[in-house]
C-alpha positions in Angstrom: -13.7 5.5 -7.1 -16.4 4.1 -4.8 -16.4 4.4 -1.0 -17.9 2.0 1.4 -18.8 3.6 4.8 -18.3 1.5 7.9 -18.5 2.5 11.5 -15.2 3.5 13.0 -13.6 5.4 15.9 -13.4 9.0 14.7 -9.7 9.4 15.7 -9.1 12.1 13.1 -12.1 14.1 14.1 -10.9 13.8 17.8 -7.5 15.0 16.7 -8.7 17.9 14.8 -11.1 18.8 17.4 -8.3 18.8 19.9 -6.3 21.2 17.6 -9.4 23.4 17.2 -9.9 23.6 21.0 -6.3 24.5 21.6 -6.2 27.2 18.9 -9.8 28.6 19.0 -10.8 31.8 20.8 -8.5 34.5 19.5 -7.1 35.9 16.4 -3.7 34.7 17.3 -5.1 31.2 17.7 -6.8 31.3 14.3 -3.5 32.4 12.8 -1.9 29.4 14.5 -4.5 27.0 13.0 -3.8 28.3 9.5 -0.1 28.1 10.0 -0.3 24.4 11.1 -2.5 23.6 8.0 -0.1 25.3 5.7 2.8 23.5 7.2 1.1 20.1 6.7 0.4 21.1 3.1 4.0 22.0 2.6 5.0 18.6 3.9 2.9 17.2 1.2 4.8 19.2 -1.3 2.6 22.4 -1.9 4.4 25.7 -2.4 2.8 29.1 -1.6 3.7 32.2 -3.4 2.3 35.7 -3.2 0.9 37.2 -6.4 -0.6 40.6 -7.5 -3.7 38.8 -8.9 -7.0 39.2 -7.2 -7.8 35.5 -7.2 -6.1 32.3 -5.9 -4.4 30.3 -8.6 -4.0 26.6 -7.9 -1.6 24.8 -10.2 -1.8 21.2 -9.1 0.0 19.7 -12.1 0.4 15.9 -12.3 2.4 14.9 -9.2 1.1 11.4 -9.1 2.9 10.8 -12.4 6.3 11.8 -10.9 9.0 9.6 -9.6 9.3 11.6 -6.4 8.5 14.9 -4.8 11.8 16.6 -6.2 10.7 15.8 -9.7 7.2 17.2 -9.0 8.7 20.4 -7.8 11.0 20.5 -10.7 8.0 20.2 -13.0 6.2 23.0 -11.2 3.5 20.9 -9.6 1.7 21.7 -6.4 2.1 25.4 -6.6 -0.5 28.0 -5.2 -0.4 31.7 -5.8 -2.2 33.7 -3.1 -3.2 37.4 -3.4 -1.2 39.3 -0.8 -4.4 40.7 0.7 -6.3 37.5 1.0 -8.6 37.6 4.1 -7.9 35.3 6.9 -11.2 33.5 6.5 -10.5 32.9 2.7 -7.1 31.6 3.5 -8.6 29.1 6.0 -11.1 27.9 3.4 -8.3 27.6 0.8 -6.2 25.4 3.1 -9.2 23.2 3.9 -9.8 22.8 0.3 -6.2 21.9 -0.4 -6.3 19.3 2.3 -9.1 17.6 0.4 -7.5 18.1 -3.0 -6.6 15.0 -5.2 -3.1 16.3 -5.7 -2.5 16.4 -1.9 -3.2 12.7 -1.9 -0.4 12.4 -4.6 1.9 14.3 -2.1 0.9 11.9 0.6 1.6 9.1 -1.9 5.3 10.0 -2.0 5.6 9.8 1.8 3.4 6.6 1.9 5.6 5.0 -0.9 8.7 5.7 0.9 7.3 4.3 4.2 6.1 1.1 2.4 9.6 0.5 0.9 11.3 1.1 4.2 8.9 -1.4 5.9 9.1 -4.0 3.1 12.9 -3.8 2.8 13.2 -4.6 6.5 10.7 -7.5 6.4 12.6 -9.0 3.3 15.9 -8.7 5.0 14.7 -10.7 7.9 15.5 -14.4 7.2 13.7 -15.4 10.3 10.3 -14.3 8.9 9.4 -17.5 7.1 6.4 -18.9 5.3 4.0 -21.3 6.9 5.4 -24.8 7.5 4.5 -27.5 10.0 3.5 -25.6 13.1 0.9 -25.3 15.9 -1.5 -22.5 15.0 -2.1 -20.1 12.0 0.9 -17.9 13.1 4.0 -19.6 14.5 6.1 -17.6 16.9 8.4 -20.6 17.6 9.4 -22.2 21.0 9.9 -18.9 22.8 6.2 -18.0 22.2 4.5 -14.9 21.0 5.4 -12.8 23.9 9.1 -13.0 23.0 8.3 -11.2 19.7 5.9 -8.7 21.3 2.5 -10.2 20.6 -0.2 -11.6 22.9 -2.9 -14.0 21.6 -6.6 -13.0 21.2 -7.9 -16.2 19.6 -7.2 -19.9 19.7 -4.9 -21.9 17.4 -2.7 -18.8 16.6 -5.5 -17.2 14.6 -5.3 -13.8 16.1 -2.8 -11.5 18.0 -2.4 -7.9 19.2 0.8 -6.1 20.4 1.8 -7.0 24.0 4.0 -4.2 25.0 3.9 -1.5 22.4 3.0 -1.4 18.7 6.5 -0.7 17.5 7.9 -3.6 19.6 5.4 -5.9 17.9 6.5 -4.8 14.5 10.1 -5.4 15.5 9.1 -9.0 16.1 8.7 -9.3 12.3 11.7 -7.1 11.5 14.1 -9.1 13.6 12.3 -12.1 15.2 11.6 -15.7 14.1 7.9 -16.0 12.9 6.2 -18.3 10.5 3.1 -17.0 8.7 1.3 -17.3 5.3 1.2 -14.4 2.7 -2.0 -12.9 4.1 -0.4 -12.2 7.5 2.7 -11.0 5.5 0.5 -8.5 3.8 -1.1 -7.4 7.1 2.3 -6.9 8.8 3.6 -4.9 5.7 0.5 -2.6 6.0 1.0 -2.0 9.7 4.7 -1.6 9.3 4.1 1.0 6.7 2.1 3.0 9.3 4.9 2.5 11.9 7.5 3.9 9.3 5.2 6.8 8.4 4.5 7.9 12.0 7.8 7.0 13.6 8.0 4.7 16.7 6.7 7.2 19.1 3.8 8.4 16.9 2.8 4.8 16.0 2.7 3.7 19.7 0.7 6.8 20.8 -1.7 7.2 17.9 -3.0 3.7 17.6 -4.4 1.4 20.3 -2.9 -2.0 20.6 -6.3 -3.6 19.7 -6.2 -1.7 16.4 -3.0 -3.5 15.3 -4.3 -7.0 14.9 -2.8 -9.8 12.9 -4.4 -13.2 12.1 -7.0 -14.6 9.7 -8.9 -12.1 7.7 -12.2 -13.3 9.2 -10.7 -12.6 12.7 -9.7 -9.0 11.7 -13.3 -8.2 10.7 -14.4 -8.9 14.3 -11.8 -6.6 15.9 -10.9 -2.8 16.0 -8.2 -3.5 13.3 -7.4 -0.3 11.3 -7.1 -2.6 8.3 -10.6 -4.4 8.2 -12.1 -3.9 11.6 -14.3 -1.2 13.2 -11.5 1.4 13.1 -11.1 1.0 9.4 -13.7 3.6 8.6 -14.2 4.4 4.9 -13.1 1.9 2.4 -12.0 2.7 -1.2 -13.3 -0.1 -3.5 -11.2 0.1 -6.7 -10.6 -3.6 -7.3 -9.8 -3.3 -11.0 -7.6 -0.2 -10.3 -9.5 2.0 -12.6 -9.3 5.0 -10.4 -5.7 4.4 -9.3 -4.6 4.0 -13.0 -6.3 7.2 -13.9 -4.5 9.1 -11.0 -1.0 7.9 -11.8 1.8 5.8 -10.2 1.8 7.5 -6.8 -1.8 6.6 -6.2 -0.8 2.9 -6.2 1.9 3.2 -3.4 1.3 0.8 -0.5 -2.1 -0.4 -1.8 -3.0 -4.0 -0.7 -4.2 -6.6 -3.3 -4.1 -10.2 -4.3 -3.5 -12.5 -7.3 -6.0 -15.3 -7.2 -7.2 -18.3 -9.1 -10.0 -17.9 -11.8 -11.5 -21.3 -11.8 -12.9 -23.3 -8.8 -11.0 -25.0 -6.0 -11.1 -28.3 -7.9 -8.8 -26.8 -10.5 -6.0 -26.3 -7.8 -3.0 -28.6 -7.6 -1.1 -26.6 -4.9 -3.5 -25.1 -2.2 -0.6 -23.2 -0.7 -0.5 -21.1 -3.9 -4.2 -20.6 -4.6 -3.6 -16.8 -4.1 -0.9 -14.4 -3.3 -1.5 -11.3 -1.1 0.6 -8.3 -1.8 1.2 -4.6 -1.2 2.4 -2.5 -4.1 6.1 -1.7 -3.6 6.8 0.6 -6.6 5.5 1.4 -10.1 7.6 2.5 -13.0 6.5 5.4 -15.1 6.1 3.1 -18.1 3.9 0.6 -16.1 1.8 3.5 -14.9 1.3 4.8 -18.4 0.2 1.4 -19.6 -2.2 1.0 -16.8 -3.8 4.4 -17.5 -4.0 3.6 -21.2 -5.8 0.2 -20.6 -8.0 1.6 -17.7 -6.4 -0.5 -15.0 -6.2 -4.3 -14.4 -8.9 -5.9 -16.4 -7.0 -5.6 -19.6 -4.2 -7.5 -17.9 -6.5 -10.1 -16.5 -7.4 -10.9 -20.1 -3.7 -11.1 -21.0 -3.2 -13.3 -18.0 -5.8 -15.8 -19.3 -4.2 -15.6 -22.8 -0.8 -16.4 -21.4 -2.2 -19.3 -19.5 -3.9 -20.7 -22.6 -0.8 -20.4 -24.7 1.3 -22.2 -21.9 -1.2 -25.0 -21.7 -0.8 -25.7 -25.3 2.9 -26.3 -24.9 3.7 -30.0 -24.8 6.8 -30.0 -22.7 8.2 -32.3 -20.0 7.1 -30.7 -16.7 10.4 -30.0 -14.8 10.7 -28.1 -11.6 10.0 -24.3 -12.0 9.6 -24.9 -15.8 7.7 -21.7 -16.7 9.5 -19.6 -14.1 12.8 -20.6 -15.7 11.5 -20.4 -19.3 9.4 -17.2 -19.2 10.9 -15.1 -16.4 14.5 -16.1 -16.0 14.6 -16.8 -19.8 17.0 -19.7 -19.3 19.0 -19.9 -22.6 19.7 -23.7 -22.3 16.0 -24.5 -21.8 15.0 -22.2 -24.6 17.5 -23.6 -27.0 16.1 -27.1 -26.4 12.5 -26.1 -27.3 10.9 -27.7 -30.4 10.3 -25.2 -33.3 6.5 -24.9 -32.6 7.1 -24.4 -28.9 9.6 -21.6 -29.7 6.7 -19.8 -31.7 4.4 -20.2 -28.8 7.0 -19.0 -26.3 7.6 -16.0 -28.5 4.0 -15.1 -28.3 4.1 -15.3 -24.6 7.3 -13.2 -24.4 5.5 -10.4 -26.4 2.6 -10.4 -23.8 5.0 -10.3 -20.8 7.1 -7.6 -22.5 4.3 -5.1 -21.6 5.7 -2.6 -19.1 3.0 -3.5 -16.5 4.4 -7.1 -16.1 7.9 -5.7 -15.8 7.4 -2.5 -13.9 4.6 -3.1 -11.4 6.6 -4.3 -8.4 4.8 -6.0 -5.5 5.9 -7.5 -2.2 4.6 -11.0 -1.5 5.7 -12.9 1.6 8.0 -15.0 1.3 8.8 -14.3 -2.3 10.0 -10.8 -1.7 9.8 -8.0 -4.2 9.2 -9.0 -7.7 7.3 -7.7 -10.8 3.9 -9.0 -11.6 5.3 -10.9 -14.5 7.3 -13.1 -12.2 4.1 -14.1 -10.3 2.2 -15.0 -13.5 5.0 -17.2 -14.7 5.4 -18.9 -11.3 1.8 -19.7 -10.9 1.7 -21.5 -14.2 4.0 -24.0 -12.4 2.2 -24.2 -9.2 -1.4 -24.3 -10.5 -1.4 -25.0 -14.3 -5.1 -25.8 -14.6 -6.4 -22.3 -13.9 -5.5 -18.8 -14.9 -5.0 -16.0 -12.3 -6.4 -12.6 -11.8 -4.9 -9.5 -10.1 -7.1 -7.1 -8.1 -6.7 -4.4 -5.3 -8.2 -5.2 -2.0 -10.5 -2.9 -0.1 -8.3 -0.3 1.6 -8.5 2.9 3.6 -5.1 4.5 2.9 -6.6 7.5 1.2 -9.7 7.8 3.4 -9.6 7.0 7.1 -5.8 6.5 7.4 -5.1 9.7 5.5 -7.4 11.7 7.8 -5.9 10.1 10.8 -2.4 11.1 9.7 -3.4 14.7 8.7 -5.0 14.9 12.2 -1.9 13.6 13.8 0.4 16.2 12.0 -2.0 19.1 12.9 -1.9 18.0 16.5 1.8 17.8 16.5 2.1 21.3 15.0 -0.3 22.7 17.5 1.6 21.1 20.4 4.8 22.5 19.1 3.4 26.0 18.7 1.8 25.9 22.2 5.1 24.8 23.7 7.0 27.7 22.0 4.4 30.3 23.2 4.7 29.0 26.7 8.5 29.6 26.9 
């Protein structure tokens, strides 16, 4: 897993430094620091038990392979046995080590996945959040204007906005308001809304500056403080082919951004509105995760996508509306029964390819198509742009780097504030 370092505002460092300043200077304060770190680790699923052994025993297990935290605990994952007499300094080092442990990111993945699903479910439920149609500007807030839905423009022609009167209020504009935007903005909103669900309204408003929550064209985001792609993004993980995520397990995919895009050049496109689909990962079945691990990520399936496209191109059928979506995904029995014999043989070959658990169990959110497995999108794009195959890749993201660090810093600061409040009573 490669990391790309970009300049960023060290919000996590500030938060942790604030905790250190509050808690440093006495034995009691040091104990409070350890207690907060232990509490945060327990939120991520770690269990601490005392043992008679002389050494610490970390049993991480495979939490990223589990459906949820309850299943991980039932399997005995995320357990640490600590010698009863472990020195305070050693305990401190242990907690710091665990905060950087890969299994902790799996525990974080459970919380991140739940937050993603809450956010996406609300976006999907809002019928007023539509795909781009005839409108003035890249993002259309309707006749009431962007202020009505909590946003203020930062660029001409609707190409950039930031929250006007609170980050949560701005997200509510997409949960409940009337907005038109293409799938790239849909992905951005889903990513920000995930952070809003993870932190809660108050935390999301206090921990992120308004100019860090920017929507618009991706080029515009690069020139801002956006936590997604701007100067506040910090360390990016570059795992486009999902090799590292596949090796880690299903929870490593939760909430990750990505895109399905055309392989051949622009001249091969018949429908420019469907030249790509931006998504966030909604959920991954155990079977899909196992298949991805077995095949080392997406590239195996990009080859299968091309094979599916080639087989579909060989079919000599009358092109009716949504032909391949109905034929391959909905499996329309009337349409299938009418196929010539040779076409049935070809369709059976495509069926076998699409029967792979990845196509059925890797669920993504694409605005305005909702939550669908990857197989749906591959079949759909055969109709929209039949002259090119499509690839799937993960986008650059910082969910397990900068945003993880900021969230840990936030939870540590909350714990320190609560401890200080209790001591002052």
